LUMLUM-62810 format. One line per 3 residues: number of its first residue (from 0); for each residue x, y, z of C-alpha. Coordinates in nm, 3 decimals. Example, Ala and Ser with C-alpha at 12.3 -4.5 7.8 and 13.67 -1.06 7.14 Angstrom:
BEGIN
0 = 1.230:-0.450:0.780  1.367:-0.106:0.714
//
This chain:
BEGIN
0 = 1.551:2.536:0.835  1.579:2.902:0.756  1.449:2.852:0.401
3 = 1.135:2.690:0.539  1.068:2.979:0.775  1.119:3.223:0.486
6 = 0.879:3.031:0.264  0.607:3.032:0.537  0.651:3.407:0.582
9 = 0.623:3.469:0.209  0.311:3.254:0.184  0.156:3.444:0.473
12 = 0.236:3.776:0.306  0.081:3.660:-0.019  -0.237:3.555:0.164
15 = -0.262:3.883:0.349  -0.207:4.080:0.029  -0.480:3.877:-0.137
18 = -0.727:3.952:0.142  -0.679:4.328:0.123  -0.655:4.358:-0.253
21 = -0.954:4.515:-0.429  -0.861:4.385:-0.774  -1.012:4.042:-0.849
24 = -0.731:3.930:-1.076  -0.461:4.031:-0.828  -0.658:3.875:-0.540
27 = -0.687:3.545:-0.728  -0.320:3.542:-0.837  -0.192:3.609:-0.483
30 = -0.426:3.353:-0.329  -0.311:3.085:-0.567  0.050:3.183:-0.505
33 = -0.002:3.155:-0.129  -0.146:2.806:-0.169  0.136:2.695:-0.389
36 = 0.395:2.831:-0.143  0.216:2.660:0.143  0.218:2.328:-0.044
39 = 0.589:2.369:-0.114  0.637:2.427:0.258  0.448:2.107:0.343
42 = 0.666:1.902:0.113  0.987:2.065:0.238  0.886:2.019:0.601
45 = 0.787:1.656:0.541  1.109:1.589:0.354  1.327:1.739:0.632
48 = 1.128:1.566:0.902  1.153:1.234:0.721  1.529:1.267:0.673
51 = 1.598:1.349:1.033  1.364:1.103:1.209  1.427:0.813:0.965
54 = 1.800:0.860:1.020  1.744:0.832:1.392  1.531:0.520:1.347
57 = 1.782:0.322:1.138  2.061:0.391:1.385  1.865:0.273:1.691
60 = 1.820:-0.101:1.702  1.551:-0.085:1.970  1.315:0.065:1.710
63 = 1.167:-0.180:1.461  1.323:-0.154:1.115  1.130:-0.015:0.819
66 = 1.097:-0.278:0.551  1.030:-0.245:0.179  0.867:-0.532:-0.007
69 = 0.752:-0.608:-0.361  0.520:-0.872:-0.502  0.759:-1.079:-0.712
72 = 0.513:-1.369:-0.740  0.642:-1.634:-0.978  0.946:-1.419:-1.057
75 = 1.118:-1.482:-0.722  1.376:-1.708:-0.889  1.421:-1.477:-1.189
78 = 1.459:-1.129:-1.048  1.729:-1.207:-0.791  1.882:-0.863:-0.836
81 = 1.574:-0.706:-0.690  1.585:-0.921:-0.380  1.957:-0.867:-0.334
84 = 1.935:-0.492:-0.391  1.648:-0.446:-0.150  1.713:-0.711:0.111
87 = 1.334:-0.730:0.133  1.047:-0.928:0.253  0.906:-1.053:-0.076
90 = 0.536:-1.110:-0.126  0.422:-1.444:-0.257  0.097:-1.307:-0.394
93 = -0.249:-1.448:-0.346  -0.305:-1.818:-0.417  0.051:-1.858:-0.544
96 = 0.132:-2.183:-0.362  0.257:-2.361:-0.677  0.496:-2.086:-0.784
99 = 0.636:-2.040:-0.435  0.675:-2.411:-0.376  0.876:-2.437:-0.696
102 = 1.099:-2.133:-0.643  1.129:-2.049:-0.274  1.458:-2.239:-0.247
105 = 1.638:-1.947:-0.417  1.746:-1.808:-0.082  1.466:-1.558:-0.009
108 = 1.523:-1.498:0.359  1.193:-1.336:0.449  0.860:-1.404:0.281
111 = 0.521:-1.243:0.311  0.264:-1.503:0.206  -0.080:-1.398:0.082
114 = -0.331:-1.259:0.081  -0.522:-1.585:0.093  -0.824:-1.381:-0.014
117 = -0.836:-1.038:-0.175  -1.182:-0.920:-0.063  -1.159:-0.612:-0.288
120 = -1.141:-0.827:-0.602  -1.497:-0.951:-0.575  -1.604:-1.275:-0.735
123 = -1.267:-1.339:-0.901  -1.113:-1.409:-0.559  -1.338:-1.711:-0.510
126 = -1.272:-2.069:-0.595  -1.547:-2.203:-0.816  -1.860:-2.057:-0.974
129 = -1.931:-1.703:-0.843  -2.302:-1.766:-0.884  -2.286:-2.057:-0.638
132 = -2.427:-2.017:-0.290  -2.207:-1.841:-0.038  -2.181:-2.142:0.193
135 = -2.051:-2.364:-0.086  -1.798:-2.108:-0.199  -1.689:-2.049:0.161
138 = -1.632:-2.421:0.211  -1.415:-2.444:-0.102  -1.224:-2.131:-0.009
141 = -1.144:-2.257:0.342  -1.038:-2.591:0.207  -0.807:-2.417:-0.042
144 = -0.655:-2.218:0.247  -0.594:-2.536:0.444  -0.402:-2.680:0.149
147 = -0.191:-2.363:0.120  -0.120:-2.344:0.493  -0.023:-2.709:0.501
150 = 0.276:-2.631:0.273  0.348:-2.278:0.394  0.716:-2.201:0.314
153 = 0.937:-2.225:0.622  1.082:-1.879:0.559  0.742:-1.710:0.586
156 = 0.767:-1.418:0.829  0.422:-1.272:0.781  0.095:-1.430:0.671
159 = -0.134:-1.189:0.491  -0.465:-1.356:0.565  -0.721:-1.130:0.396
162 = -0.663:-0.812:0.202  -0.890:-0.541:0.074  -1.158:-0.559:0.344
165 = -1.426:-0.295:0.302  -1.332:-0.253:-0.067  -1.546:-0.252:-0.380
168 = -1.563:-0.632:-0.364  -1.863:-0.587:-0.140  -2.073:-0.604:-0.458
171 = -1.995:-0.975:-0.456  -1.907:-1.016:-0.091  -2.111:-0.828:0.167
174 = -1.961:-0.683:0.483  -2.114:-0.955:0.706  -1.977:-1.219:0.465
177 = -1.632:-1.055:0.472  -1.632:-1.062:0.852  -1.758:-1.422:0.864
180 = -1.488:-1.534:0.625  -1.219:-1.358:0.825  -1.331:-1.515:1.151
183 = -1.354:-1.867:1.006  -1.019:-1.833:0.830  -0.857:-1.741:1.165
186 = -1.009:-2.061:1.312  -0.852:-2.260:1.029  -0.518:-2.093:1.101
189 = -0.549:-2.173:1.466  -0.651:-2.538:1.399  -0.342:-2.584:1.183
192 = -0.114:-2.434:1.449  0.038:-2.179:1.213  0.282:-1.985:1.430
195 = 0.339:-1.685:1.201  0.232:-1.323:1.265  -0.093:-1.253:1.076
198 = -0.192:-0.938:0.889  -0.537:-0.825:0.781  -0.553:-0.526:0.546
201 = -0.823:-0.272:0.469  -0.906:-0.094:0.145  -0.993:0.278:0.133
204 = -0.819:0.359:0.468  -0.921:0.724:0.431  -1.286:0.601:0.421
207 = -1.344:0.737:0.071  -1.627:0.491:0.015  -1.843:0.677:0.267
210 = -1.857:0.964:0.022  -2.011:0.768:-0.266  -2.142:0.429:-0.142
213 = -2.481:0.379:0.018  -2.446:0.171:0.329  -2.068:0.192:0.344
216 = -1.875:0.160:0.667  -1.566:0.332:0.792  -1.280:0.080:0.769
219 = -1.186:0.160:1.129  -1.528:0.021:1.229  -1.457:-0.298:1.040
222 = -1.112:-0.331:1.202  -1.255:-0.258:1.546  -1.526:-0.520:1.508
225 = -1.262:-0.781:1.417  -1.034:-0.692:1.703  -1.327:-0.708:1.947
228 = -1.358:-1.076:1.854  -1.006:-1.125:2.001  -0.873:-1.253:1.670
231 = -0.494:-1.292:1.683  -0.418:-1.008:1.440  -0.052:-0.903:1.461
234 = -0.042:-0.636:1.188  -0.292:-0.401:1.030  -0.248:-0.340:0.660
237 = -0.361:-0.026:0.474  -0.425:-0.075:0.104  -0.373:0.250:-0.091
240 = -0.427:0.255:-0.465  -0.330:0.614:-0.529  -0.484:0.825:-0.804
243 = -0.722:0.556:-0.934  -1.096:0.583:-0.967  -1.331:0.441:-0.838
246 = -1.126:0.182:-0.650  -0.859:0.417:-0.525  -0.759:0.711:-0.308
249 = -0.718:1.068:-0.417  -0.375:1.231:-0.384  -0.311:1.385:-0.044
252 = -0.019:1.583:0.091  0.240:1.418:0.319  0.097:1.571:0.639
255 = -0.235:1.400:0.566  -0.046:1.070:0.543  0.096:1.134:0.889
258 = -0.255:1.204:1.017  -0.374:0.873:0.860  -0.099:0.681:1.035
261 = -0.173:0.844:1.369  -0.545:0.762:1.343  -0.491:0.394:1.258
264 = -0.219:0.365:1.523  -0.489:0.412:1.785  -0.581:0.047:1.731
267 = -0.251:-0.038:1.901  -0.107:-0.265:1.627  0.187:-0.205:1.395
270 = 0.096:-0.097:1.042  0.209:-0.211:0.699  0.110:-0.007:0.398
273 = 0.041:-0.149:0.055  0.100:0.122:-0.205  0.024:0.123:-0.572
276 = 0.057:0.430:-0.797  0.032:0.456:-1.175  0.349:0.550:-1.367
279 = 0.431:0.569:-1.736  0.060:0.565:-1.827  0.019:0.471:-2.194
282 = 0.348:0.289:-2.214  0.180:-0.048:-2.221  0.142:-0.248:-2.536
285 = -0.168:-0.202:-2.753  -0.315:-0.533:-2.634  -0.273:-0.424:-2.277
288 = -0.434:-0.084:-2.317  -0.735:-0.241:-2.483  -0.808:-0.459:-2.183
291 = -1.112:-0.369:-1.982  -1.009:-0.239:-1.640  -1.201:-0.167:-1.326
294 = -1.035:0.170:-1.273  -0.928:0.479:-1.465  -0.628:0.692:-1.378
297 = -0.727:1.042:-1.270  -0.423:1.188:-1.454  -0.423:1.496:-1.229
300 = -0.047:1.447:-1.182  0.233:1.362:-1.414  0.503:1.097:-1.350
303 = 0.746:1.346:-1.205  0.492:1.473:-0.954  0.386:1.123:-0.853
306 = 0.750:1.024:-0.810  0.819:1.326:-0.588  0.513:1.246:-0.375
309 = 0.626:0.881:-0.326  0.978:0.999:-0.244  0.853:1.225:0.040
312 = 0.581:0.990:0.163  0.826:0.701:0.200  1.044:0.920:0.421
315 = 0.740:1.018:0.627  0.638:0.658:0.669  0.990:0.557:0.771
318 = 0.982:0.833:1.027  0.674:0.684:1.198  0.790:0.398:1.425
321 = 0.447:0.232:1.417  0.479:0.178:1.040  0.684:-0.140:0.996
324 = 0.696:-0.144:0.621  0.558:-0.067:0.276  0.457:-0.325:0.016
327 = 0.436:-0.259:-0.359  0.183:-0.524:-0.458  0.218:-0.511:-0.836
330 = 0.548:-0.605:-0.997  0.453:-0.565:-1.362  0.185:-0.364:-1.539
333 = 0.014:-0.675:-1.674  -0.002:-0.852:-1.334  -0.330:-0.692:-1.228
336 = -0.555:-0.551:-1.505  -0.767:-0.372:-1.242  -0.493:-0.112:-1.199
339 = -0.346:0.004:-1.533  0.021:0.111:-1.526  0.037:0.017:-1.158
342 = 0.349:-0.202:-1.172  0.713:-0.139:-1.097  0.804:-0.286:-1.437
345 = 0.650:-0.211:-1.773  0.490:-0.484:-1.981  0.808:-0.481:-2.188
348 = 1.013:-0.581:-1.884  1.176:-0.245:-1.831  1.216:-0.106:-1.479
351 = 1.023:0.213:-1.416  1.173:0.513:-1.249  0.968:0.432:-0.943
354 = 1.165:0.106:-0.900  1.490:0.296:-0.935  1.368:0.546:-0.676
357 = 1.295:0.263:-0.436  1.651:0.137:-0.479  1.780:0.484:-0.400
360 = 1.556:0.508:-0.093  1.677:0.171:0.027  2.044:0.268:0.002
363 = 2.024:0.636:0.103  1.761:0.633:0.378  1.729:0.281:0.514
366 = 2.093:0.176:0.489  2.300:0.498:0.489  2.589:0.327:0.669
369 = 2.645:0.096:0.371  2.640:0.391:0.128  2.893:0.577:0.342
372 = 3.124:0.274:0.367
//
């Protein structure tokens, strides 16, 4: 658009004026102004690009649809409005066989089941005593998976086998153990003749752990090693816990998200992103805020800025045909104490602005024909 071209020209002029200025204060002010204008350009470009290409995608049936999903867990039968509003794949949540078996008759058309193991959660993901030997824990875990797969809901459209590979759970589950578990779980799935597409997801998809962890691996290396074993992986998941530390990703501009998608697309498999971002920090009850958590919120952005980032990033993701969907893995703030304020609902049961934004995105971007009619 003309306004974008104008903004780029003004940013370039500010940068040039900063370079030739001999006054330090003026040089600094103009340089910062150039950076701010450039960032505004990136967001405007990404927003326009997302609007145009996403609109093309939703009107061409030969391109796979972009799907939103949320982890309703045991609330599948309670929060029907959410399912009806979004027309989503819902996520059963890890080890939630009992809640799904009781509630999946509510008419949920498409279900994502899993993950059977969240490798990023460390010892808490295991059945039994975490101090027990690995072989004993592995045996109990695989037996638990067999029991879940034996009563897998018939409306399951995607089986999330293992999530959070290459995450901080390595402190309790080494990389070789993660790979061994993944391989043996796939054998269990094959033995039980489960004919559902399978997803494996990876934590720290930007490879942040390489910057601060001794002996870390790039998650692409982990993914490549699994695919070289000819495991029947149908989808690659990217787990992004935005603006958390240490088990999270720093905020990046939308163009860097496009770059991330392009890099992971080289594996040749469709991608599903799992996105969590804090909102309304401090709105939890006193008991909740006193809980010990694994992560802290960086607080470099306010709620409005985070919401604007998600709004643009979702459009960018919908504009990339290789991205088949985005999962929001935490329904309520109290569902996962590792990520404070990371839910779509507050602990008081009130929908956050992020949930309302997802509803708007669903109606305005993914189903514009319904809005127009």
